KEKE-3310 file (N, C-alpha, C; in steps of 0.2 Angstrom, whole numbers, plus 5000, padded with zeros to 4 digits):
npx = (4915:4923:4936:4939:4941:4953:4962:4964:4969:4982:4988:4989:4997:5009:5013:5015:5026:5036:5036:5042:5054:5064:5076:5074:5064:5068:5078:5070:5063:5069:5067:5054:5052:5060:5051:5040:5043:5043:5030:5023:5025:5020:5006:5004:5005:4994:4983:4985:4982:4973:4959:4960:4962:4951:4941:4946:4943:4930:4922:4909:4902:4903:4893:4884:4872:4875:4871:4876:4887:4898:4896:4896:4908:4916:4913:4918:4931:4935:4932:4942:4954:4952:4953:4966:4973:4970:4977:4990:4992:4993:5004:5013:5016:5022:5033:5040:5043:5052:5062:5067:5070:5081:5080:5067:5067:5076:5069:5057:5062:5067:5055:5049:5058:5057:5044:5043:5042:5054:5063:5068:5070:5063:5073:5077:5089:5093:5102:5104:5101:5093:5082:5078:5074:5063:5055:5052:5047:5035:5028:5025:5017:5005:5002:4998:4986:4980:4979:4969:4958:4957:4955:4942:4935:4936:4929:4916:4914:4908:4895:4881:4878:4880:4893:4899:4898:4896:4906:4919:4919:4920:4933:4941:4941:4947:4959:4964:4965:4975:4985:4989:4993:5005:5012:5013:5020:5034:5037:5031:5038:5051:5049:5047:5035:5025:5018:5005:5001:5001:4991:4981:4981:4977:4964:4958:4955:4948:4941:4949:4960:4955:4952:4965:4971:4962:4959:4972:4975:4966:4972:4984:4980:4981:4992:5010:5007:5008:5023:5027:5020:5024:5035:5029:5018:5024:5030:5018:5012:5020:5016:5004:5005:5011:5000:4991:4998:4997:5007:5014:5013:5020:5014:5016:5017:5022:5033:5050:5064:5077:5093:5105:5114:5105:5099:5099:5096:5088:5070:5058:5046:5028:5024:5015:5004)
npy = (4935:4926:4930:4940:4934:4926:4937:4941:4930:4929:4940:4935:4924:4930:4936:4925:4919:4928:4926:4914:4916:4923:4932:4939:4947:4956:4965:4972:4981:4994:5005:5007:5011:5024:5031:5032:5040:5052:5054:5053:5065:5074:5071:5075:5088:5091:5087:5096:5109:5107:5110:5124:5126:5121:5130:5142:5139:5139:5152:5156:5150:5157:5165:5157:5150:5143:5126:5123:5128:5123:5109:5107:5112:5104:5091:5092:5094:5082:5073:5079:5075:5061:5058:5063:5053:5043:5047:5047:5033:5029:5037:5033:5020:5022:5031:5023:5012:5018:5023:5011:5003:4993:4984:4979:4975:4964:4956:4953:4946:4934:4929:4926:4916:4907:4901:4898:4885:4880:4886:4899:4917:4932:4944:4962:4967:4980:4995:5001:5015:5018:5010:5016:5028:5025:5019:5031:5040:5033:5032:5045:5047:5039:5044:5057:5053:5047:5059:5066:5059:5060:5074:5074:5066:5073:5085:5080:5076:5086:5085:5082:5069:5058:5062:5059:5046:5037:5041:5040:5026:5023:5029:5020:5009:5014:5018:5005:4999:5008:5006:4993:4994:5000:4991:4979:4984:4982:4969:4968:4978:4973:4963:4970:4976:4990:5005:5009:4996:4989:4995:4992:4978:4977:4983:4973:4964:4968:4964:4955:4963:4972:4964:4960:4974:4982:4977:4978:4992:4996:4990:4997:5010:5009:5015:5012:4999:4998:4999:4986:4977:4980:4971:4958:4962:4966:4954:4946:4954:4951:4937:4939:4947:4937:4929:4938:4938:4926:4916:4901:4894:4888:4881:4893:4891:4878:4876:4871:4879:4885:4883:4896:4891:4883:4891:4894:4900:4915:4915:4910:4921:4926:4940:4954:4961)
npz = (4973:4978:4975:4984:4997:4992:4989:5003:5009:5002:5008:5022:5019:5016:5028:5035:5028:5031:5044:5045:5040:5048:5048:5036:5040:5050:5045:5036:5043:5045:5036:5037:5050:5049:5041:5049:5059:5053:5048:5060:5065:5056:5057:5070:5070:5062:5070:5080:5074:5065:5068:5067:5053:5048:5053:5047:5033:5032:5033:5031:5041:5052:5058:5062:5074:5090:5095:5082:5074:5080:5079:5066:5061:5069:5065:5052:5054:5059:5048:5040:5047:5046:5032:5031:5037:5029:5017:5022:5024:5011:5006:5015:5012:4999:5002:5011:5003:4994:5001:5006:4995:4990:5001:5001:4988:4988:4997:4990:4979:4985:4990:4978:4973:4982:4981:4968:4956:4950:4958:4955:4951:4944:4937:4936:4930:4930:4934:4951:4953:4942:4945:4957:4952:4942:4952:4960:4951:4947:4959:4962:4951:4955:4968:4964:4957:4968:4976:4969:4971:4985:4987:4980:4989:5001:4997:4996:5009:5015:5014:5023:5034:5024:5020:5031:5033:5022:5013:5021:5020:5006:5004:5011:5003:4991:4996:4998:4985:4980:4988:4987:4974:4975:4983:4975:4965:4968:4964:4952:4944:4943:4934:4923:4920:4916:4923:4918:4913:4925:4933:4924:4925:4940:4940:4933:4942:4954:4965:4971:4973:4983:4993:4997:5000:5007:5020:5025:5024:5033:5045:5044:5049:5063:5076:5074:5068:5054:5053:5057:5049:5036:5030:5029:5021:5009:5005:5004:4994:4983:4980:4977:4965:4956:4955:4948:4936:4932:4934:4939:4956:4970:4986:4998:5011:5013:5005:5005:5012:5000:4995:4992:4981:4973:4964:4947:4934:4929:4928:4914:4912:4910:4900:4902:4891)
capx = (4917:4930:4943:4940:4945:4960:4967:4966:4974:4988:4991:4990:5003:5015:5015:5018:5032:5041:5038:5046:5061:5066:5081:5071:5059:5072:5082:5065:5059:5072:5064:5047:5053:5061:5045:5035:5045:5041:5023:5020:5026:5015:5000:5003:5004:4987:4979:4985:4980:4967:4953:4961:4962:4943:4938:4948:4940:4922:4920:4901:4898:4905:4887:4879:4871:4876:4877:4877:4893:4903:4895:4897:4916:4918:4913:4923:4938:4935:4933:4949:4959:4952:4956:4973:4975:4970:4982:4996:4993:4995:5010:5018:5019:5026:5039:5044:5046:5057:5069:5069:5070:5085:5078:5061:5068:5079:5064:5052:5066:5068:5048:5048:5063:5054:5038:5043:5043:5060:5067:5072:5066:5064:5077:5076:5095:5093:5106:5100:5099:5087:5076:5075:5071:5057:5050:5050:5042:5028:5025:5022:5010:5001:5001:4994:4979:4977:4977:4963:4953:4957:4952:4936:4932:4936:4923:4910:4913:4904:4888:4878:4877:4884:4900:4903:4897:4898:4913:4925:4920:4923:4939:4945:4942:4951:4965:4965:4967:4982:4991:4990:4998:5012:5015:5014:5025:5041:5038:5029:5043:5056:5046:5046:5028:5025:5014:4999:4999:5000:4984:4975:4980:4974:4958:4954:4953:4947:4939:4956:4964:4952:4953:4972:4973:4958:4961:4979:4974:4963:4977:4989:4978:4983:4999:5015:5006:5012:5030:5028:5016:5027:5039:5024:5014:5028:5030:5011:5011:5023:5012:4998:5008:5012:4994:4989:5002:4996:5013:5014:5016:5019:5011:5021:5018:5025:5039:5056:5069:5081:5100:5107:5116:5100:5097:5104:5095:5082:5065:5054:5039:5024:5024:5009:5003)
capy = (4936:4922:4934:4944:4929:4925:4942:4941:4924:4931:4944:4931:4920:4934:4937:4919:4919:4932:4923:4908:4918:4929:4936:4944:4952:4961:4971:4976:4986:5000:5010:5009:5016:5030:5035:5032:5046:5058:5055:5055:5073:5078:5070:5078:5095:5092:5086:5102:5115:5105:5114:5131:5127:5121:5137:5147:5137:5139:5158:5157:5147:5161:5168:5152:5150:5136:5122:5120:5130:5119:5103:5107:5112:5097:5085:5093:5092:5073:5071:5081:5070:5054:5058:5063:5046:5038:5049:5045:5026:5029:5039:5030:5015:5024:5033:5018:5007:5022:5023:5004:4999:4988:4979:4976:4971:4958:4952:4951:4941:4928:4925:4922:4911:4901:4898:4896:4877:4879:4889:4905:4922:4937:4949:4968:4968:4987:4998:5003:5022:5018:5007:5021:5033:5022:5019:5038:5043:5030:5033:5051:5047:5036:5049:5062:5050:5046:5065:5068:5055:5063:5080:5073:5064:5079:5089:5076:5076:5092:5083:5080:5062:5055:5064:5056:5039:5033:5044:5036:5018:5023:5031:5014:5004:5018:5017:4997:4999:5011:5003:4986:4995:5002:4985:4974:4987:4980:4963:4969:4982:4969:4959:4975:4978:4997:5007:5008:4989:4987:4997:4988:4972:4977:4984:4967:4959:4973:4961:4952:4969:4974:4958:4962:4980:4986:4975:4981:4999:4998:4989:5003:5016:5008:5017:5007:4993:4999:4997:4978:4974:4981:4966:4954:4965:4966:4946:4945:4957:4947:4932:4942:4948:4931:4927:4942:4937:4918:4912:4895:4896:4882:4883:4897:4889:4872:4876:4871:4884:4883:4885:4900:4888:4880:4896:4894:4906:4918:4911:4914:4923:4929:4946:4957:4965)
capz = (4979:4980:4975:4991:5001:4989:4991:5010:5010:5000:5013:5027:5018:5015:5034:5037:5025:5034:5051:5044:5039:5053:5046:5032:5043:5054:5041:5032:5047:5047:5032:5039:5056:5048:5038:5054:5063:5048:5048:5066:5066:5052:5060:5076:5068:5059:5076:5084:5070:5060:5069:5065:5047:5047:5054:5041:5027:5033:5035:5030:5046:5058:5061:5064:5082:5094:5094:5074:5072:5083:5077:5059:5061:5073:5060:5047:5057:5060:5041:5038:5050:5043:5026:5032:5039:5023:5013:5026:5023:5004:5005:5019:5008:4993:5004:5013:4998:4990:5006:5007:4988:4990:5006:4998:4981:4989:5000:4985:4975:4989:4990:4971:4973:4987:4979:4961:4956:4948:4962:4952:4952:4939:4939:4932:4927:4930:4939:4957:4952:4937:4948:4961:4947:4940:4958:4963:4945:4947:4965:4961:4947:4959:4973:4960:4957:4975:4978:4966:4975:4991:4985:4979:4995:5006:4996:4997:5016:5017:5013:5029:5035:5019:5020:5038:5034:5016:5010:5023:5018:5000:5006:5013:4997:4987:4999:4998:4979:4978:4993:4983:4968:4978:4986:4970:4961:4968:4960:4944:4941:4942:4929:4918:4919:4916:4927:4915:4913:4932:4934:4921:4929:4945:4938:4930:4948:4959:4972:4973:4975:4988:4998:4999:5002:5011:5027:5026:5024:5039:5049:5045:5053:5070:5076:5074:5066:5048:5052:5058:5043:5029:5027:5027:5016:5002:5003:5001:4986:4978:4979:4973:4958:4953:4953:4943:4929:4930:4936:4943:4962:4975:4993:5002:5019:5013:5001:5009:5010:4995:4997:4987:4975:4969:4958:4941:4929:4930:4925:4909:4915:4906:4899:4901:4885)
cpx = (4923:4936:4944:4944:4952:4965:4969:4970:4981:4992:4993:4997:5009:5018:5018:5024:5037:5042:5042:5054:5063:5071:5079:5067:5063:5075:5076:5062:5062:5068:5057:5047:5055:5055:5040:5037:5042:5034:5020:5021:5021:5008:4998:5002:4997:4982:4979:4982:4975:4961:4953:4960:4954:4940:4940:4944:4933:4920:4912:4898:4899:4899:4882:4878:4874:4871:4879:4883:4898:4902:4897:4905:4919:4918:4917:4930:4940:4936:4940:4954:4958:4954:4964:4976:4975:4976:4989:4997:4996:5002:5015:5021:5024:5033:5043:5047:5052:5063:5071:5069:5075:5083:5072:5062:5071:5074:5059:5056:5066:5061:5048:5052:5060:5048:5038:5045:5050:5066:5071:5067:5067:5068:5077:5082:5096:5098:5101:5097:5093:5081:5073:5071:5064:5052:5048:5045:5035:5025:5022:5015:5004:4998:4996:4987:4976:4975:4970:4957:4952:4954:4944:4932:4931:4930:4917:4909:4909:4896:4886:4877:4881:4891:4904:4902:4899:4905:4919:4925:4923:4931:4944:4946:4947:4958:4968:4968:4974:4987:4993:4994:5004:5016:5018:5020:5032:5042:5037:5035:5049:5055:5046:5039:5027:5018:5006:4996:4998:4993:4979:4975:4976:4966:4954:4952:4952:4945:4946:4961:4961:4953:4960:4973:4969:4959:4968:4979:4971:4968:4982:4987:4980:4990:5004:5013:5009:5018:5031:5025:5020:5031:5034:5020:5018:5028:5023:5009:5014:5020:5006:4999:5008:5005:4990:4992:5001:5002:5012:5018:5015:5017:5017:5023:5022:5031:5045:5060:5074:5088:5101:5109:5112:5098:5102:5103:5089:5076:5062:5047:5035:5024:5017:5008:5003)
cpy = (4932:4926:4939:4940:4927:4930:4942:4936:4926:4935:4940:4927:4924:4935:4930:4917:4922:4929:4917:4910:4925:4934:4941:4949:4957:4967:4975:4981:4993:5006:5012:5014:5023:5035:5036:5039:5052:5059:5056:5062:5077:5077:5073:5085:5096:5091:5093:5108:5114:5109:5121:5131:5126:5128:5143:5145:5138:5146:5159:5154:5152:5164:5163:5152:5143:5133:5120:5122:5125:5112:5102:5107:5106:5091:5086:5092:5085:5071:5073:5076:5063:5053:5059:5057:5042:5040:5047:5038:5026:5031:5036:5024:5017:5027:5028:5014:5011:5021:5016:5000:4993:4982:4975:4972:4965:4953:4949:4945:4934:4925:4922:4916:4905:4897:4897:4888:4876:4883:4895:4911:4927:4942:4955:4968:4976:4990:5001:5010:5022:5015:5011:5026:5031:5022:5026:5041:5040:5031:5040:5051:5044:5040:5054:5059:5049:5053:5068:5065:5058:5070:5079:5071:5068:5083:5086:5075:5081:5091:5080:5073:5058:5056:5061:5048:5035:5035:5040:5029:5019:5025:5024:5009:5008:5017:5010:4997:5001:5008:4997:4988:4997:4996:4980:4977:4984:4973:4964:4973:4978:4964:4964:4977:4986:4998:5007:5001:4987:4989:4994:4980:4972:4979:4978:4963:4963:4969:4958:4958:4971:4970:4959:4969:4983:4983:4978:4988:5001:4996:4995:5009:5015:5010:5011:5000:4993:4997:4989:4975:4975:4975:4960:4956:4965:4958:4944:4948:4954:4941:4934:4944:4942:4928:4931:4941:4929:4914:4906:4896:4890:4885:4887:4895:4882:4871:4875:4876:4881:4886:4890:4897:4884:4884:4895:4899:4909:4915:4914:4915:4927:4936:4949:4961:4972)
cpz = (4981:4980:4981:4996:4999:4991:4998:5012:5008:5005:5020:5025:5017:5022:5037:5034:5029:5041:5050:5042:5042:5051:5041:5034:5047:5050:5037:5036:5047:5042:5034:5046:5055:5045:5043:5057:5059:5049:5054:5068:5062:5055:5066:5075:5066:5066:5080:5081:5065:5061:5066:5057:5045:5048:5049:5035:5026:5036:5035:5036:5053:5061:5063:5072:5084:5095:5087:5072:5074:5080:5069:5058:5064:5068:5054:5048:5058:5053:5038:5040:5047:5037:5025:5033:5033:5018:5016:5025:5016:5003:5009:5015:5003:4996:5007:5008:4994:4995:5006:5001:4988:4995:5003:4992:4983:4993:4995:4981:4979:4990:4983:4971:4977:4984:4972:4961:4953:4952:4960:4953:4946:4941:4934:4928:4926:4935:4945:4955:4947:4941:4953:4957:4945:4946:4960:4958:4946:4953:4964:4956:4951:4964:4969:4959:4963:4978:4975:4969:4982:4991:4985:4985:5001:5004:4997:5005:5019:5017:5019:5029:5030:5019:5027:5038:5028:5013:5014:5021:5011:5000:5007:5007:4991:4990:4998:4991:4977:4982:4989:4977:4970:4980:4980:4965:4961:4964:4953:4940:4940:4936:4923:4915:4920:4920:4924:4914:4920:4934:4930:4924:4935:4945:4936:4935:4954:4966:4975:4976:4982:4994:5001:5003:5006:5019:5029:5027:5031:5045:5050:5048:5060:5071:5077:5070:5058:5048:5053:5052:5037:5026:5025:5021:5008:5000:5000:4994:4981:4976:4975:4966:4954:4951:4947:4936:4927:4930:4941:4950:4967:4981:4996:5008:5019:5009:5006:5007:5005:4996:4990:4980:4971:4963:4953:4936:4930:4926:4919:4912:4910:4905:4898:4896:4886)
residu = (MET:ARG:ASP:LEU:GLY:THR:GLY:PHE:ALA:HIS:LEU:LEU:ARG:GLY:HIS:ARG:TRP:VAL:GLY:ARG:HIS:GLY:GLY:GLN:TYR:GLY:PHE:ALA:LEU:LEU:PRO:ALA:LEU:ILE:THR:LEU:ALA:LEU:TYR:ALA:ALA:ALA:LEU:THR:ALA:LEU:ALA:LEU:TRP:GLY:GLY:ASP:PHE:VAL:THR:TRP:ALA:THR:PRO:PHE:ALA:ASP:ASP:TRP:SER:SER:PRO:TRP:GLN:SER:LEU:PHE:ARG:GLY:LEU:LEU:THR:VAL:VAL:LEU:PHE:ALA:LEU:ALA:LEU:LEU:LEU:ALA:VAL:LEU:THR:PHE:THR:ALA:VAL:THR:LEU:LEU:ILE:GLY:GLN:PRO:PHE:TYR:GLU:SER:LEU:SER:GLU:LYS:VAL:ASP:ARG:ASP:VAL:SER:PRO:ASP:GLY:THR:ALA:PRO:GLU:SER:ASN:LEU:PRO:LEU:TRP:ARG:GLU:LEU:TRP:ILE:SER:ALA:ARG:ASP:SER:LEU:ARG:ILE:LEU:ALA:ARG:ALA:GLY:VAL:TRP:GLY:ILE:LEU:LEU:PHE:ALA:LEU:GLY:PHE:ILE:PRO:VAL:VAL:GLY:GLN:THR:VAL:VAL:PRO:VAL:ILE:GLY:PHE:PHE:VAL:THR:GLY:PHE:PHE:LEU:THR:GLU:GLU:LEU:THR:SER:VAL:ALA:LEU:GLN:ARG:ARG:GLY:VAL:GLU:LEU:ARG:ASP:ARG:LEU:ARG:LEU:LEU:ARG:SER:ARG:LYS:LEU:LEU:VAL:TRP:GLY:PHE:GLY:THR:PRO:LEU:GLY:LEU:ALA:PHE:LEU:VAL:PRO:LEU:VAL:ALA:VAL:PHE:LEU:MET:PRO:GLY:ALA:VAL:ALA:GLY:ALA:THR:LEU:LEU:ALA:ARG:GLU:LEU:LEU:GLY:GLU:GLU:THR:GLU:ALA:ALA:ASP:ASP:THR:PRO:ASN:ARG:ALA:PRO:ASN:ASP:VAL:GLN:GLU:PRO:PRO:GLU:HIS:PRO:GLN:PHE:PRO)
# end
């Protein structure tokens, strides 16, 4: 259970880091604002026509007597919108990271440099187009996995009582895991850790991952909150990635800012098998 608290502590430290580096916070907001506008339009459409979709998808309930038909379809509409919100949390992060790849890559490097004992940060040395391609490819793979979970949870939502209580809770933990994967990918991809190894790393410390990602996923459900939490989430995910790889890390809250000319060479960092 200790890992749950540790994961949440990394999330808080990430937000404190961006709070102490205001210049890094401001420029990292733009990608999230663009993504927010796109998702607000999609969720508004679902709110307007989600009930019509549920009616179309449940023709067997057409002859049910009142109030059972309305209650059944109303609950399904709520479940559909709740799962759409969870899916939006997952895809919001992926799309925002893709749009803001150069911004978040720079932010993650600065966090690494700030908390590293020797003041250096791992560098990918890949051209930008290659980094974008890898990020988009891996995000699609993660979203495909998340989509399978979403379909399964939606199907389980048809089960009375359980579908409206247990299933949403499971959904939050699933969201927390995949959300953490997306956020840590910025730091781990820069270290050359492939997607399969990233997933294996995260599965080896599930409580740590849930402690970081589940509270963040819940916060992301509040309108506009995701936009303002993204910079801190990326910073915190960088600290989390360092712990997963066993890299030595100084206290993020106490480390003094280092001048750019203090950085001489990229560090030797552990390679995940």
